[in-house]
C-alpha positions in Angstrom: -0.1 -0.2 0.0 1.2 3.7 -0.4 0.5 6.2 2.0 -1.2 9.4 1.1 -1.2 10.8 4.5 1.4 10.1 7.2 2.3 10.0 10.8 4.2 13.5 11.6 8.0 12.1 12.1 8.5 14.8 15.0 5.9 13.4 17.1 3.8 10.4 15.9 2.1 10.2 19.2 -0.1 13.2 17.8 -2.2 10.6 15.4 -2.2 7.8 18.1 -3.4 9.3 21.4 -6.8 10.3 22.1 -7.3 14.0 23.4 -10.1 13.1 25.2 -8.3 10.0 26.9 -10.9 7.8 25.4 -10.0 4.1 24.7 -12.0 1.3 23.1 -13.1 -1.9 24.6 -9.9 -4.3 24.5 -8.9 -5.6 22.5 -9.5 -3.4 19.9 -6.6 -1.0 19.1 -7.6 0.7 16.1 -10.0 0.7 13.0 -9.7 0.1 9.2 -11.8 1.3 6.7 -11.6 -0.4 3.3 -13.3 0.9 0.6 -13.7 -0.8 -2.6 -14.1 -0.2 -6.2 -13.6 -2.0 -9.4 -10.5 -0.5 -11.2 -12.1 -2.0 -14.6 -15.3 0.0 -14.6 -14.2 3.7 -15.1 -17.7 5.3 -13.0 -16.4 2.7 -10.2 -12.9 4.1 -10.2 -13.8 7.8 -10.5 -16.3 7.6 -7.5 -13.6 5.7 -5.3 -10.9 8.4 -6.6 -13.6 11.0 -5.8 -14.5 9.9 -2.3 -10.6 9.7 -0.8 -10.3 13.3 -2.4 -13.5 14.5 -0.3 -11.9 12.5 2.7 -8.7 14.6 2.7 -10.9 17.7 2.1 -13.3 17.4 5.1 -10.9 16.2 7.4 -7.7 18.5 7.0 -6.5 18.6 10.1 -6.9 14.6 11.2 -5.2 13.8 7.4 -2.6 16.3 8.1 -1.7 15.3 11.6 -2.0 11.5 10.9 -4.7 10.7 12.9 -6.3 9.2 9.4 -4.0 7.4 7.8 -4.9 6.7 4.2 -3.5 4.2 2.1 -3.8 3.1 -1.9 -2.7 0.1 -3.9 0.0 0.9 -6.1 -1.6 -0.6 -8.8 -4.8 -2.5 -9.8 -3.9 -5.9 -8.2 -6.4 -7.5 -5.7 -4.7 -8.4 -2.6 -6.6 -11.2 -0.3 -8.8 -11.4 1.8 -10.2 -8.8 -0.3 -12.1 -9.6 -3.6 -11.5 -6.4 -5.6 -9.6 -3.3 -5.3 -9.4 -0.9 -2.5 -8.2 2.1 -0.7 -8.3 2.2 3.3 -8.5 4.8 6.0 -6.8 3.8 9.4 -8.2 5.4 12.3 -6.6 5.2 15.7 -8.0 7.8 18.0 -11.6 7.1 19.0 -12.9 10.2 18.8 -11.9 10.6 14.9 -13.4 7.3 14.5 -16.6 8.7 15.5 -16.3 11.4 13.0 -15.1 9.3 10.1 -17.7 6.7 10.7 -20.6 8.9 10.3 -19.0 10.9 7.5 -18.8 7.3 5.5 -22.2 6.5 6.3 -23.5 9.9 4.7 -20.8 10.0 1.7 -20.1 5.9 0.6 -22.2 6.3 -2.3 -22.5 3.1 -4.5 -19.1 1.8 -3.0 -19.0 -0.9 -0.2 -17.1 -0.3 2.4 -15.7 -2.6 5.2 -14.9 -1.3 8.7 -13.2 -3.8 11.0 -11.4 -3.4 14.4 -7.9 -4.4 14.9 -7.6 -6.7 17.7 -4.8 -9.0 16.5 -6.8 -11.6 14.8 -7.2 -10.7 11.2 -9.8 -13.7 10.4 -11.9 -12.7 13.2 -11.4 -8.9 12.5 -12.2 -9.3 8.8 -15.1 -12.1 8.8 -17.0 -11.9 12.3 -16.1 -8.3 13.7 -16.8 -6.5 10.6 -19.1 -3.6 10.0 -20.5 -2.8 6.4 -22.0 0.1 4.5 -23.3 -0.8 1.3 -23.3 -4.3 -0.5 -21.4 -6.8 1.7 -18.8 -8.5 -0.5 -17.3 -12.0 -0.1 -13.9 -12.1 1.5 -11.3 -14.9 0.9 -9.8 -16.6 4.2 -6.0 -16.3 3.3 -5.1 -15.7 6.8 -1.9 -17.6 8.6 -1.3 -18.5 12.2 -0.3 -14.8 13.0 -3.0 -15.1 15.7 -2.5 -12.6 18.7 -0.7 -9.9 16.7 -1.3 -6.8 14.7 0.6 -4.5 12.1 2.3 -1.9 13.6 0.2 1.5 13.1 1.2 4.0 10.3 4.4 2.1 9.5 5.0 0.9 6.0 5.1 -2.7 5.8 4.8 -2.5 9.6 6.3 -5.3 11.7 3.9 -7.0 13.8 3.6 -6.5 17.5 1.6 -8.5 20.4 -1.9 -6.9 21.4 -0.8 -6.6 24.8 2.2 -4.7 23.9 0.3 -2.1 21.7 -0.2 0.5 24.4 3.3 0.9 25.3 4.7 0.6 21.8 6.3 3.6 20.4 6.2 3.9 16.4 9.5 4.4 14.7 9.6 6.0 11.3 
C-alpha cells in the first residue's frame, strides 16, 4: 500500500493519542475502513477517487496530523482477503473514528465499505467483527497462523506486535 497521508515524524503520538483519554474496549486497538471499487469500471474508479479526495478535504487537520492514515494500492492488483481493489483509511483515536464512521455513512455512495477493528486476530476482525456500508462483498480466508499480533500502526510494511504491547509501543519511522 502507498501512503497518501503520514504520521508526523517529529511526534507520531499526535495521531495515536486520544485528546479526551478515550479508549476502545480491549482488545480493539484501532479501526480500518476499506473502500472497495472496481478498477475496470471507470465510474467505480472515479467515484472511489472522488471519495478519497473528499475525505482528505473534509478532514484536513486529521489527515495532516496522521490521525487518519489513508493508503491506496500502487496498482490494480487485488490483495486478499479482499475481493476487489480498495483504498484504506486507518483511524486510531476514538474521537476521530466517530467522525469518520458517520462521514462514511453519509458519503459512501455506491461503494462498499468494510469497517473492522484491529484486535490482533485478522480472521475474526475481517469476518466476524466487521461492519459493512453498502453491499457486503465476499472475502477470502487467506490468513495464516499469526493470531495475537497486529501490524504496527502507520508503518509501511509494519512489523507485527503483540496486542498487549500496543499501548506501550512507540512508533519508529
